[in-house]
C-alpha positions in Angstrom: -30.7 -153.2 -32.0 -31.8 -156.6 -33.3 -33.6 -157.4 -36.7 -35.3 -160.5 -37.0 -36.2 -160.0 -33.4 -39.2 -161.9 -33.3 -37.7 -165.2 -34.5 -36.1 -168.0 -32.7 -32.5 -166.6 -32.6 -33.4 -162.8 -32.4 -35.9 -163.5 -29.4 -33.2 -165.5 -27.6 -30.5 -163.0 -28.1 -32.9 -160.2 -27.1 -33.5 -162.3 -23.9 -29.7 -162.8 -23.4 -28.8 -159.1 -23.8 -31.4 -158.0 -21.4 -30.0 -160.4 -18.9 -26.7 -158.4 -19.3 -28.3 -155.1 -18.7 -28.8 -153.9 -22.3 -31.7 -152.1 -23.5 -33.0 -153.7 -26.7 -34.8 -152.3 -29.6 -36.2 -155.3 -31.7 -37.0 -155.0 -35.3 -39.5 -157.4 -37.1 -42.1 -157.3 -39.8 -44.3 -159.8 -37.7 -45.9 -157.4 -35.2 -47.8 -160.2 -33.5 -44.8 -162.0 -32.4 -43.0 -158.7 -31.7 -45.7 -158.0 -29.2 -45.2 -161.5 -27.7 -41.5 -160.9 -27.5 -42.1 -157.7 -25.5 -44.6 -159.3 -23.1 -42.2 -162.3 -22.6 -39.0 -160.1 -21.9 -40.4 -157.0 -20.5 -41.5 -153.6 -22.0 -39.1 -151.9 -19.6 -36.3 -153.6 -21.2 -37.4 -154.1 -24.9 -39.0 -151.7 -27.4 -40.6 -153.3 -30.6 -40.7 -151.5 -33.9 -42.4 -153.1 -36.7 -40.0 -152.7 -39.6 -39.4 -154.1 -43.0 -35.6 -154.3 -43.3 -35.9 -154.1 -47.1 -37.1 -150.7 -46.8 -33.9 -148.3 -46.1 -36.1 -145.5 -44.9 -38.0 -147.8 -42.2 -34.5 -149.1 -41.1 -33.1 -145.5 -40.7 -36.1 -144.5 -39.0 -35.7 -147.2 -36.5 -32.1 -146.6 -35.8 -32.6 -142.9 -35.4 -35.5 -143.5 -33.1 -33.1 -145.7 -31.0 -30.4 -142.9 -30.8 -33.1 -140.4 -30.1 -34.5 -142.6 -27.0 -31.1 -144.1 -25.7 -28.6 -141.6 -26.8 -26.5 -144.2 -28.7 -26.6 -147.5 -30.5 -23.8 -149.8 -29.3 -24.7 -153.0 -31.1 -26.6 -153.8 -34.3 -27.4 -157.5 -34.9 -28.5 -158.0 -38.3 -30.7 -161.2 -38.1 -33.6 -161.1 -40.3 -34.0 -164.1 -42.8 -36.2 -165.9 -45.0 -36.0 -169.3 -46.9 -36.8 -169.8 -50.5 -35.5 -172.2 -52.9 -35.7 -174.1 -56.2 -33.1 -175.5 -58.8 -31.0 -172.8 -60.5 -32.5 -173.3 -63.8 -36.1 -173.0 -62.5 -35.6 -170.3 -59.9 -38.4 -167.7 -59.5 -36.6 -164.5 -60.1 -39.0 -162.7 -57.8 -38.2 -165.1 -55.0 -34.4 -164.8 -55.7 -34.6 -161.0 -55.3 -36.6 -161.1 -52.2 -34.2 -163.2 -50.7 -31.1 -160.9 -51.7 -33.3 -157.8 -50.4 -34.0 -159.3 -47.1 -30.7 -161.1 -46.3 -28.1 -158.9 -48.0 -29.6 -155.6 -48.6 -31.4 -155.6 -45.2 -28.0 -155.8 -43.3 -26.5 -153.2 -45.6 -29.4 -150.8 -44.8 -28.9 -151.4 -41.1 -25.1 -150.9 -41.3 -25.7 -147.7 -43.4 -28.0 -146.2 -40.7 -26.0 -147.3 -37.6 -22.4 -146.6 -38.7 -22.7 -142.9 -38.9 -23.8 -142.9 -35.1 -21.2 -145.4 -34.1 -18.6 -143.2 -35.8 -19.8 -140.2 -33.9 -19.6 -142.0 -30.6 -16.3 -143.7 -31.5 -17.4 -147.3 -30.9 -19.8 -150.0 -32.1 -20.2 -153.7 -32.9 -22.0 -155.1 -35.6 -23.0 -159.0 -36.0 -24.5 -160.3 -39.0 -26.2 -163.7 -39.3 -24.9 -165.8 -42.2 -25.0 -169.6 -42.2 -23.1 -172.5 -42.7 -24.9 -172.2 -46.2 -22.7 -169.1 -46.7 -19.6 -171.5 -46.7 -21.0 -174.4 -48.5 -23.6 -175.1 -51.1 -27.1 -176.9 -50.7 -29.2 -178.2 -53.6 -32.3 -176.2 -54.5 -31.1 -173.4 -52.0 -29.5 -171.0 -54.2 -31.3 -167.9 -52.9 -30.4 -168.5 -49.4 -26.9 -169.6 -50.2 -26.1 -166.6 -52.4 -27.2 -164.1 -49.9 -25.4 -165.6 -46.9 -22.2 -166.0 -48.8 -22.3 -162.3 -50.1 -23.1 -161.3 -46.4 -19.7 -162.8 -45.2 -17.8 -160.7 -47.5 -19.9 -157.5 -46.8 -19.0 -158.2 -43.3 -15.3 -158.3 -44.0 -15.5 -155.2 -46.1 -17.2 -153.3 -43.3 -14.6 -154.6 -40.8 -11.8 -153.3 -42.8 -13.3 -149.9 -43.6 -14.4 -148.9 -40.2 -12.0 -150.7 -37.8 -10.1 -147.6 -37.2 -13.4 -145.8 -36.2 -13.8 -148.2 -33.3 -16.3 -150.2 -35.1 -16.0 -154.1 -35.3 -18.1 -156.3 -37.6 -18.4 -159.9 -37.6 -20.6 -162.8 -39.0 -21.8 -165.9 -37.4 -22.6 -169.1 -39.4 -25.1 -171.2 -37.6 -25.7 -174.9 -38.4 -29.1 -176.4 -37.9 -30.8 -174.1 -35.1 -34.1 -175.1 -33.5 -36.2 -172.2 -34.9 -39.5 -171.8 -36.8 -37.4 -171.9 -40.0 -36.1 -175.3 -39.2 -39.9 -176.5 -38.7 -40.7 -175.3 -42.0 -37.6 -177.3 -43.5 -38.8 -180.6 -41.6 -42.5 -179.8 -43.1 -41.2 -180.5 -46.5 -40.9 -184.0 -45.6 -37.6 -185.2 -46.9 -35.6 -185.4 -43.7 -36.4 -185.9 -40.0 -35.1 -184.1 -36.9 -33.2 -187.3 -35.9 -31.5 -187.5 -39.3 -30.3 -184.0 -39.3 -29.3 -184.1 -35.6 -27.0 -187.3 -36.5 -25.1 -185.3 -39.1 -23.7 -182.9 -36.3 -20.4 -184.0 -34.6 -22.2 -183.2 -31.1 -25.2 -185.4 -32.1 -27.8 -182.8 -31.9 -29.0 -179.7 -33.2 -28.3 -176.2 -31.8 -30.4 -174.2 -29.5 -31.0 -170.5 -30.2 -29.7 -169.6 -26.6 -26.4 -171.0 -27.7 -26.3 -168.6 -30.7 -27.3 -165.9 -28.6 -24.3 -166.6 -26.3 -21.9 -166.2 -29.3 -23.7 -163.0 -30.5 -23.2 -161.5 -27.0 -19.5 -162.4 -27.0 -18.8 -160.9 -30.4 -20.7 -157.8 -29.2 -18.7 -157.5 -26.0 -15.4 -156.0 -24.9 -14.1 -159.7 -24.4 -13.9 -160.0 -28.4 -12.1 -156.5 -28.9 -9.5 -157.9 -31.3 -11.9 -160.0 -33.3 -13.2 -158.4 -36.5 -14.0 -159.3 -40.0 -14.6 -163.1 -39.2 -17.2 -165.6 -40.2 -17.7 -167.7 -37.0 -19.2 -171.2 -37.4 -21.4 -172.3 -34.7 -22.5 -175.6 -36.3 -22.0 -178.2 -33.9 -19.5 -179.7 -36.1 -21.8 -179.8 -38.9 -19.2 -179.2 -41.6 -16.3 -181.2 -40.0 -16.8 -184.4 -42.3 -17.3 -185.4 -45.9 -17.9 -189.0 -45.2 -16.6 -190.5 -48.4 -15.6 -193.9 -46.5 -18.8 -194.6 -44.8 -16.9 -195.3 -41.5 -19.1 -193.9 -38.6 -17.6 -191.8 -35.7 -17.3 -193.2 -32.2 -20.5 -193.6 -30.5 
């Protein structure tokens, strides 16, 4: 099950999981893009359920429906996100609350619905999408930074509590990924794609398919000893604080 499945990372991950033989249930609030995702990947592989992950009853219904249709839920990828901002003293409280409800409470709702089924079947893998902004700060970005940082520790607590039940829980911390959300950031007009790419050690931004590969690994038996981790996939974005002005080798 993938939340935020109609977004860039969610869509790419759904396609990647299907390529490995998985049946995917995709959740998103955007019904139009959800239908497009199903058309793209194939209705025989993907089921779309329009869901507001801030509503625990909707999430529980989707998870229970998945188990009823497929007999189990092996993987939960909590990926739904939004972007609101503003300086701390001027923050719109409704916008802040909305960010927390979607990016912190949303994953909690998913885990509360899925974990009982995973305990019953004796196994499960949960992956939560945090961000490099869960590890560092960004001006005028308190709602996003706060939600993503809290999600990392929620991930750790979950891994600790349920590891002996055969359930692993990890977070991923992407850098700048080529998604519609990044296009929104560029639309503000304060930076360019080229400037952002230059901040990464690899000299470019990240593709959604590269993030999907990491999610697949964390959901697979190949990562059976990895749990409670916040794994950066940031192209080296956070490697350097350049106080000297000395450039890297080009």
